[in-house]
N, C-alpha and C positions, 0 to 999 in steps of 0.2 A: 643507320650511320649517317653522320653529320659531317659535313666539309667546313673548312675554314674559309673565310672570303677569298684568301690568296690561292687556294686549291681551285675555288669555284671560277675564279677569274682565269687562272691558267686552263681549265677545261674549257671554258668560253673561247680562248683564243684556239687552242688546239681544235676544237669542234668547227671553227668557221673557216680554218685554213683551207680546207680541201671541200667547203660547201660548194654545190653547183649554182648558186645564186650569190651574187654581191652581198657581202657583210662586212661590218666593219666596227670598232670601237670608236668612239667619238667622245672627246673632252667638253665639258660643259660649255665652253666658249666657241665649240665647233670645229675645232682642230680634230683632224684624222689622228688617231693613236696607232691603230693595228688596221690594216686592210688585207682583204683575201685576193686571190688571182682574179676570180670572177669580177670583183668590183674594179679592178684596175681595167679588165677587159671592157667593161662597161664604160667607163669614163675615158678610155684611151690614154691613160697615165700610167707610168710604172709605178711601183710601192714607194720608191725615194721620192718621186715628185709628188705622189699625192698626199704624202703625209706633211708635205708643205703647205698645203691648201686647207680650207674649210668647207664644209658643206655649203655654207651662204654663198661662196665665191662661184661654185657650181651650179647653183639653182638660178633658173630663169628668174629674173626681177620681178614678174607679176605674180609668181608664184611663192615669192618668199614670205609675205606678211602674214599669210595664213598659216605655213610651217612654223614661224616665230612664235605665233599665239600658243600654238600647241606644245612647243617645247617650252613655253613659260609655264604653261600649265603644270608641266612634268616637274620643272625646278622647284614650283611653289608647292607640291606634293597633292594638287588636285586630282591629277590621274597618275596611273603608273606608265601609261605608254599610250601610243596613237597609231592610226592608220591613214594615210591618203594616198592620192595618184597626183602627181606633181612633174614637172617638166625640169630637166637638168641640161646643162652644156657638156657636150663631148669636147676632147682636146681639139678636134678638127673645126670647132665652130657650129656643128649642127646640132639640132634638139633632140633629146632623147625624152621619153615618157617612162616614168618608173612607179612600179607599187611599192611605196616605202611604209615599212614598218619599224616603228621605234620603241624601245623598252628603256626606262631609266634604272640603273642600278646604283645602290645607295651604299654608302659606308655604314659601319655599325652605329654611329653618332646620327644616322638620319640624313646627312649632308648627300648631295648627288656626287656620285664618282665618276660615273661615265654613261654615255648611252649605247646600247647595242642595236644597230641599224641594219635592216635588210632591205635590199632594192631588187625586185624583180623587173625585168626589162620588158615592158609591154609597147615598145616601140612599133614593132612590126604590125601589130593588130590595133595600133590607135590611132590611124590617120583620121578617123573620124572624130575621135575624142579630142585629138590635137586641134582640128578645125573649130570643134566646139569649144575648145578653151580660148582660140582667137577671138571667137565671137564673144564668149564671156568676158574677155578683156575690153573688147570695144564696148559691150554693155555696161561694164564698170566705169569706164571713162564717161559714158553718157550719164550714169546715175550719179558719179561725183559731182556733175555740173548741175544737178538739179536742187531746186528747193526742198524737195520731199526728203525726209529721213529715210533711207534703206539700210537694213542690217540683215546679216545672216547669223543664224542663230544654231548652236549645235542641239543634239536631241535633248541635252539636259540644261537647254535654254541660256547656255553661255553664249555672250555676243563675240562672235568669231570675227566679224568685219562690220564696219559701220561707216556710212558715207560722211564726207566733210560737213555736209549741212547740218550735222548734230551741233556743231559750234554755234552758229548763228541762232540756231532754234532754242536750244535747250542750254548752252553755255559750256557744255563739256567739251575738252580736246578729245580728237579722235582715241589718243593712247590712254585717255582716262577713262573713255566709256568701253571700249574693246577689252576682251579678256575677263570681264566681270559678268555675274548672273544677271539678266535682265530683271529678274525680280527685286534687285537691289534698286531700281528706278521706278517700280510701281509704287503709286500710292498704297500706304497700309491697309485701307480697306478694300484693294482691289487686288490683293495677292492671290487669291483664289483663281483669278484669271487664267493663269498660265496651266494649271491642273485641267481646267474646263476645255482650254484649247487641245491638251493633250489627249484628253477622253474622246474629243469629238474627232481629232486626227484618228484613233483607232477605230472609230465608228465610220470611217471612211469620207468624212467631209475634206475636199480638196482645198478650200479655201474658207477662212474666218475672217469676218469683220467685226471688230470690236471699237467702243469709244473708252478711253480711259483717260487717267492722269498720269503723268510721266514727271519724274523728280528733275528739276534743273539745277544746275551747278551752284546757285545761290541759295538752293533749299525750298524754293517756292515749287510750285506744281503748274504744269501746263496741260489742258485736255488736248488730245489728239484722238485722230480718227485712224485707224490702223488696218490696214488689209494684210492678212498673214496668208502665204501660200504654202501648205504642207507637203514635204517631200517625205516619200514612204518607200520601204523596202518592198519590192513587187512580192518577193516571197513570202512575207508573213504579214503586211501591212502595217508594220510599226514605223513609226516616224524617224526619219533619219536627219531631220533639219527642218528649220524654219525660215 
């Protein structure tokens, strides 16, 4: 049995209304289109108030950049969805921690129609994680003011975040560098480096130091000495980021 997109959309809305976790349909520009009661409770806004807002407005500013980068990857068709833990603002001004899952739903022509988002409230058990997030923000402020280039890579080597020092060193603006595969910036003779790093990650190496050439905005290359810290899933040892 096959369903039309309209029927599928209707089933999504009906299925989310009574869900025990916060769920919503979100327009590509971030506006809430449909919200359920659990999401209203999470944010402390009723449905009428919530649909006048965007998720960007309700996100803690320090956590916005990472989410926007993942959203753009869904819009561009690189990924179908993503999951991350981030901070939100309650209507009373307090900080909430949510485990966010997002999926992109497309029209028959392939264009993005809307996002289906789910938010599980993990605030009560995330006091330690919240303190860690504040520490990470302080660390980010520190690395933003160092001359070294600091990057955060996804498991598939996409640049999730890069420090502003990429501009004076390599000539790229932050928005030009972030969101792209790190392979785009490696010298053609060194493209195998990332595969080697991933192999060494699976073999249990926590840190890898490499010397390589990186492409500058003007097309030239500069030699860099790079220390890579590998984050892994403790359950199976697979890399979760670099």
